[in-house]
N, C-alpha and C positions, 0 to 999 in steps of 0.2 A: 504493499500500499504506499503510495506517495505521501511523504511528510513535508509540510511547509512550516515556515517560521511565522508565528503570529506577532505582529507589531502593534505598537500604540501610535498615536498621532505624532509623537516625537521621533518616530522611526526607531524606537528601542524594542528589542526582542523581549516579549513577555511570556512566551511559551511556544509549544508546538501543536500542530493539528494534523491528525491522520485523515487523509482523504480516501474516498472509496475508489478502488480500481475500476469498478463499473462505470463510474461517472467521470472521474478525472484521469483515468488510465486507458481510455479507449483508443483504438487505432484511428489514424487520419483517413477519412473516406471522403475524398474531394468530390466524387460523383454525387454522393448523398447530400453533402453540404450545398452543392450547386442546385440540386433539385429543391431543397428546402428554402434556399434564398429566392429562387425563381418563383415558387409558390407564395412566399411571403410578400414579394413586391407585386405580384399579380393580384393578390387579395387586397392590397392597399389601394388599387385603382377604384375610383368611384363608379365609372361607367355610366354617368348620368347625361352625357352628351346625346343630343338627338336633333335631327332636322326634320322639317315637315315635308311630306311628299305631297302630290297633287290631291290626295284624298284627305289631307289634314288642313290645308290652308283654307281660308274663307273665300267665298266667291260663288257665283251662280254657276250652275251646270248647263245653263241654256246656251245653245248655239248662237253666237253673236250675230252672224249674218248667213245668208243662204250660201250653199256650197258654190254655186256657179253664177255667173252673170254680173258680178260686182267689179271685176277687175282686180280684186284684192286676193291675197293669199288665203287659202282655205284655213279655217280655224274651227275648232270644236268647243273648247272651253277656255274661259279666262284664267283657269287654274293650271293651264298648261305650263310646263317648265320653259317654254319658249317666251313666255310673257314675263314682264316685270311684276314681282309679287306672286309669281306662280310657285308651284311646288319644286322641290329639290330632287334631283335624280341620283340615286345610288349614294346618298349622303349617310354619315354615320348615325347609328341608332343606338339607343340605350341597351346595355347588355351587362351581364355578369362576367367579369373577367377572373374571378377566383378559380384557382386550380386546387382541388381537394387533394390533400396529401395524408396518407395514413398516419395515425398517431405514433405508431412505432418508428416510422421514418423520421418524423419530426423530433422525437425524443432522441433517436440515434444520432441525428445530425447535430443536435445541441450538445450531446456528450462528446462527440468528436471535436467540436469547436472548442469546448471548454478544456478538453485534454490538450489540444494544440496550444492554447494560451498558456497552459501550465508548463508544457515542454519548452516553450519559447522563453520562459522566464518573465512573461508579462502578466502574471497573476499575483496579486498581493492580497494577503489576508490580514486584516486588522482586528484588534480585539473589539473595539466599538467606535462608532462615529458620534460622539457626544459633543455638542457645542452649547456653551452657556447662553448665547444669544444668536439669533439668525443673522450673523454678519458674514458677508461675502469675503471680507478681508481675512477672517479667521479660516474660512474654508480654503481660500487660495493658499494661505500660509501652511495649512495642513498638507495639501497636495505637494507643495514645494518640499516640505520636510520629508515626505515619503519618496521624493524623487520622481514624481509623476508629471510628465510633460506630454503635451498633445492631447489627443482625443481619449477620454477616460470614461469608462462605464462603471458606475458604483451601484452595488447591489446591497440594499439594506432594508429594514422594515420601513414601509412607506408612512407609518405613523410617526416617524422621526421628523417632526415639523420643522425643527430648526435646521436640519440638514437639507430638507427640501427647499426651504426658503433662501437659505444661504447659497445654494448652488444654481438657482434658476437664472441668475445673471451671467453665469460662466458658460459661454457657448460651447467650449471644448468638453464640458462634463455633462453627464446625464445620470440621473438617479432613478432607479426602478426598484420594485419589490422583487422578492425571490420568484414570485409567480408571474412576473411581467417580463422575465428574461426571454428574449427571442434571438433566433439565429442571426438576424441582420445586425442587431445592436452589438452582439459579441464580435462579429467580424469587422464592423465599421470602426469601432473604437479599438485603438492600439493597445490600451491598458484596461485591465479588469480588476476591480477592487471589490473584495467580498469581506463582510463582517463575519465573525465566527458564527453567529446565528444564521446568517444568510447561506453560508457554506453548508451548514447542517441541514437547512431547509431544502437546498438544491439536491443534496444527496438523497434526502427522503423522497423528493419529488421524482427524481430520474433514476434512482437506484432500483435493484431488483426486489428490495423489500416491499415497495409499493405494489408490485406485481403479485407477490406472495400473499399480501394482505387482501388484495382484491380476490384472489383465488379462494382464500379462506372464507371471505364474506359470501361469495357465491355458493360455496359448499354448505355453509350454515343456512343460507336461504332455501336450498334445495332440500336440506334435511327437515327444515320447519314445514315446508309444503308437503313432504311425504308424511310427517306426523299428523298434520291437519287432515290429509286425505284418509289416513288410517282411522 
């Protein structure tokens, strides 16, 4: 099991933390990560654009003048695409751009990305991120003390109001909860900072223990149903 040093906000070592091999020791799977990022970006598209066809624009459907004898070009409807204010031909229509990705693939891609950050040395575990006041100056000073430069993803409890308020003016930093971590954020940010509690929450969320607990729960439900049927 990989072991990392736990640091405080002064970059002093305060202990060690053993990480799960299943979550932070997975092999790098570039194809799986690519599929997960592609699905994430596709699902972020709104798909609300839409143009009006000749059946959607307002206007009469009456033939404007007779077919022959006027010397003018023949015309059927004022809503024709040939006319100003008419319908649009082959324009974009509202659609759902999301690409469904199986849960096992999403979780596997996230485990692979987290493991890559650890192997690169770009994962930092801190004991806690506690600030007395929601001051951006204190937050920036803490990042500097930890040697964090550039784009940084910080994972901590979202109930930490001082951290959320102090970091929101720093464009290079983003704070999310353990259940808000996604594959795109992990890859986009060069550094990953986890609190001890966030690391444990990620291991519980992505580790095999969750699968075993779900299997036990399903077995208990089946047993209860059999007893009720008997």
